[in-house]
N, C-alpha and C positions, 0 to 999 in steps of 0.2 A: 712544236707537237711533244718534244722529248720530255718537256717539264710536265705536260698534262699526262703523258702516258705513265710517267713516274708516279703521279697523283694517284692515277686510276690502280696502278699496280701495288701500290700501298694500301689504298682503299679495300682493295680485294684481298689483302692479308698476304700476299705473295711475298715469301722470304727473299731477303737480299743475301747474296753471297760476294763476299770481296776476293777477287781473284789477283793476288798479288804479284804473279809473273806477268799479267797484262795491265795491271794497274787499274782494274776496273770494277765496278760494282755491277753484278748480275743478279737477275731475278728469275726466280723459279716459278713459272707460271704453272701450277698444277691443273687448273682447269682446261689447258691446251693439250699438253703431251708430256707432263714432267720433264721438260727440257729446260735449260738454263739460257736466258737471253740478256745480251747486253741492252742497256737502255735505248740505243739507237735501233734496236731489233723488235722493240715492242710494236704490236701491229693493232693496238686498240682503235687507231684512227683509220685503219684500212680495211679492216675485216670485221664482218659482223659476226664471225665465230668468236672472235675475241671480244667483241662488244656485247653480245647478247648476255653473258653471264653476269656482266657488271649491271645490266638493266634489271635482271632477275634479283640482283642483291639490292639494288636500290629501291626496287618494289618492295621487298621484305623489309627495309629500314624505314620507308614512308609508313608502311603499315603498322609498324612498332611505334613511330614517333609522329602521329598525324599533326603536331603543333609545328613541324616544319613548315615553313612559309612557302618553300619551293613546290610547284605544282607538279606532280608525277606525270599527268596528263600531257604536259609539254613533251616531256621526253618521248612518251609513248606516241604522239602525233607527228613528231620528227622523224620517226623510225625510217621512212623511205630515204632520208638523206643523210648519210653517214656523218658526214662533216658537222652538220647541224646537232645530230644527236651527240657526237663526241664533244661538241662544245657544251651542250646542255647538261652532259653527265659531269663534265668538270665543274660547272657551275654548281651543280647540287652537291657533288662531293666538298667543294671549298666551303659551302653554306654548313654543310652536315658537320664537317670537321671544326668550323667556328661556334655551331650552335649546340652541339651535344657534348 
């Protein structure tokens, strides 16, 4: 999950902050509460509060780039299952990062 949550945080434009005291990269997640989170603390795979802003951004990207092969409807239909939605979001981001 850590790798996928990192991918999502970067897609969302959350800045990274390196903390040399703890030798760790932290993410400042503006959409949540302006706190900083270690990679292990990112909650995209557990919380709809974290995941819904990602879905909103994906919808905007899909509308801007309809040539993307990935179907946004799959993400919308998976919403009752957070694990499936998290998986489909990471697949979309991978395709988006490779295709645009």
